[in-house]
N, C-alpha and C positions, 0 to 999 in steps of 0.2 A: 419926237415925243415931247410931251409937256415937261416943263422943268420938274425934276424929282420923280418922273414916272419912268420906270424901267420894267418892262414885262419880264416876269420871272420864268426861268427855264424855257426860254423862247425856242431855242434850237431843238430841245428835247420834245416840246409840244409838237413842233412840225414833224419830227421823226415819228412820233406816235400816231398822229392823225393822217399823215401822208397826203396833204392836199394836192389836188391835181387840177389842171385846166378844165373849166366847165363844171366843177364840183359844187356841192352845196354844203356849207358849214355853218353850224349854229354855235355862237358864243353866248352862253347863258348869263355871263357876268361880264359884259363887254367893257364896263368901266371907262377908262380913257382911250380905249381902242388899240392898245399896243399889240396884243395877240391877234385881234381881228384884222388889223392892217397887214400883218404878216400872212395871215390866211388868205386875205383878199389878193395880195400880190402873187401868191402861189397858185391861185385859182382864177386866172384871167378868163373872162367870159362866163364865170360862174356866179354864185350868190353867197353872200354872207348875211346871216340874220343875227343881229345883236340885241340882247335883252338886258335890261338893268332896272333896278328899283329906284335908282338915283337919277332924277330928271336932269340935274346939272351935268352929271357924267356923260349922259347921252348927247348933250349938246357938244361937249368936248370931242366925243367920239365922232359925231357927225362931221365936224370940221376936219378932223384928222383923216377920215375915210373918203373925203371928196377926191375924185380922180383916182381911186384905188384900182381901177381896171376891171371891176366886176360890179354886179348889182349889189347894193347894200340896203338892207331893211333894218331899221332900228325901232324898237318897241319898248315903251315904258311898262314894265311889269315884272313878275316873279318867274324865274326860270322853271319853277315847279309847275307852272301853267303852260309849258312849251307845247304840249299837245293841242290845247285849245288855240293857242296863238298860231300854230301852223295851219290849223283848219280854217280859222277866220281869214287868213291871208292867202289861202289857196296854195300853200307850199307843201311839197311832197316830203318823203323821208330824207333826212339829211345824211350826207356821207360821213360826217363827223360832228361830235358835240364836245365842247370844251366848257368846263366849269373851273374858274379861278377864284377860289373862295377867299373870304376875309376882306379886310379894309384896304382900299386903294391909298396910294400916297397922297393924293389930293384930299381925300376925306380925312385922313389921319392928320395932315398938316394944317387943316383949316380949323382954327379954334372954335368957330361958330357951330361946328358939327358935334363937338363934345366927345370925340373918341379918345383923346389923348390926356393922360394924367400930367403931361409935361407942359400943357398949354391951357391957360385959364379960359373958360368959355361956358356957355349954357350946357347943362347936362342933358343932352338930347339923344345922340347915338342912333337915331333912325336913319336907315338907308333911304327910305321913302318918307320925306318930311311932310307928305300930304295926308298921312294916315297913321293910326295906331298910337298907343301910349309911348311916352318918352322914357328914357332911363330914370329921369327924375321922378316920374309918376311911380315907377316900381319902387324906388328907394324910399319914397315918402308915404306910400300907401300900404305896402305889403306888411303883414305881421312878421315878427322876428323869426318865427319858425319857417315861413316861406322864403324870407330873405336868406336864411342860413342854408336851406336846401338848394336854392338857386345858385348861391355862390359856391357851394360844394360841388354841385353837379356839373355846372358849366365852367367853373374856374379851377376845380380840383384844388381848392384852397384849404389847407389844414386848419386855418384859424377862422373858418367860416362862421362858427358859432359866436366867437368873440366879436367879429366884425359886425354881424347882424345886431348883436346887443348894443354895440357902440352907436350904430346908425340909428336905431330906434331911440336911444337916449338923446342923441344929438338933435334929432328932428323935433324934439319937444320944445326946443328953443328957437325954432324957425326952420323952414324947409331947406333941405340940402339941394340947392339949385344949380351949383356950378361944379365943374370938374375939379377945381382946386380945393373946394370945401370937401368933396367926396374923398379926394386923395388924402387930405388932412385927417379926416376922421378914421379912415382905414389905417393910416400910419400910426395913429394913437392906439388903435386896437391891437396891433401886432406887437408882441413883446420886443423890447429893444435888441436883445440878442439875435432874434430872427431878422430884424430889420437890417442888421449889419451884414447879413449874408445874402448873396444872390441878387436877383433883379429888384427893381423898384417894388416896394411892398404892396402897392396898389394894382400892380399889373394884372394879377389873376382876377381881382374883383371887377376891374374894368372889362376884362375879357368876358366874364360871366354875364355882366349886365348887357353888354353889346349883343351877345348871343341870344339872351332872353328877349331883349327889346325887339330884335328882328326875327325871332323864331327861326334862327339859322339852321338848327339841326332838323327841325320839321321840314323846312324847305329842301334841305339836302336829301333827306330820305325820299320825299315826293319827287324831287328832281331826278334822282338816280333811277327810280322806277319809270318815270316819264321818258328819260333818255333811252332806256332799253326798249320801250314801246315804240318810239318814233324812228329809231335808227333803221336804215336799210340793211339788208343782209350784207355782211362784210364791212358795214360801217363801224366806226370806232368812237369810243368815248374816252376822254382824258380829263382827269380831275387833279387840280393842284390844291392841297390842303396845307394849313399852317399850324395846326395843333393836333394833339393826339386824339381828341374827341372826334374831329372830322375824319382823320385818317383811319381810325378804327371802323367808323361807320362805312366809309368807302370800301375798305378791305373786305368787310363782312358782306356787303351788298354784292360785290363782284364774286366772292366765293360762293354765295348762295346761288347766284345766277349761273355759275359755271359748274355747279355740283351735280346736276342731273338727278337720277333716281334717289328718292328719299325713303324708300321702303325699308322696313326692319331687315337686318341681315338674316339669311336663311330661307327667304321666300324663293320658290323655284323660278318664278317669273315676276317681272315688275308689275305691281298693281296700282302704283300711284300715277303712272302716265307722265311723270315729269321728264323733261328733256333739258339738257344743258342749253342755255341761251347765249352764253358768252364764252369766249376764250380769253383768259387773263394773259395780258402781254407783259406784265411786270410782277413776277413772283415776289420781288422786293421793290419797294418804292425807289424811284430815281431821285437823287438828291442833287442840289446845285454843286458845281465844282468849287474848289477853294478860290479860284480866280473870280468866279461870279460873286461869291460871298464877300470877297474883298472889295469888289467894285460896287456891290449893292448889298449892304449888311442886312437889309430887310428880307433878303432871300434865304437867310440862314436856316430857318425852320421849315422851308418849303419841301413838300414831298409830292411827287407826281406818280399817279397810278393810271394805267390805261388797260382797256379791254376791247375786244372785237365781237360784234354780234354774229351769231351763228345761224339761227334758224330762219326759215322762210318767212317773209312778210305776209304770205297769203292768209286772208281771213282777218287781218288786223288792220288798224288804222291809227294815225297819230292821236295820242291822248287816251 
């Protein structure tokens, strides 16, 4: 593995997806290739498709997956588009889909990427640096009300209103263009008593801006729908989330797909025609062990949920 790169919940992912020789597995957030390499080694003669929005991460994954013992296809793109990607490359339904959400160690530790409030660098935060607005664009262009709503919705930050007002006031004297400047303004906005408790005062604001910059929750919703569409019958999907917004979204998507009939109670027969599409494999999310957290503190907030596709693929196609 690359220095600092430790795939989270690796054994648990393998237990959930059950990779087998000759199988086809899709890693929608391949990153530096840690999970993908383990899947490739467990599926000799098979195929691993890795997708990532970060072109640099794909190059790292490409080097790591050389000689992995199976066919490897790497694609620069968004996992929400996995159906189209499968069609364009002539690949059939996968046996398993993995989504490992959030920021990789490489991205977080590189000051030039702008993800960390602990390292000074340009306020970028884009996974794909070839497109879209940066976090600095959001901070310096959005009105106070939209900044407040963004920080509250994606960061669950109780001081969102104060932070938004301080950001708007600070940018009058020049653009907020660096991570250190953003962290400084956020720290000034949060009352001293609150700053003395808990994690770094800028953590939630940085999380919110990262999610908004990359439209992460929109991609996750679309990606979960796409995974259910493309999986073969009996295929499995596993999702590792790192904060409550992601975990709730995954939990609800799985429960909806596993729910079957949605008719009002009391009807003598089902009128909606809905069928359960999934069997949920994790009634409660799987958390890392104390030993894993000790060895890799960034695994502390990780949660793994998994499900298995039920119905026939007849009449459907990837995407």
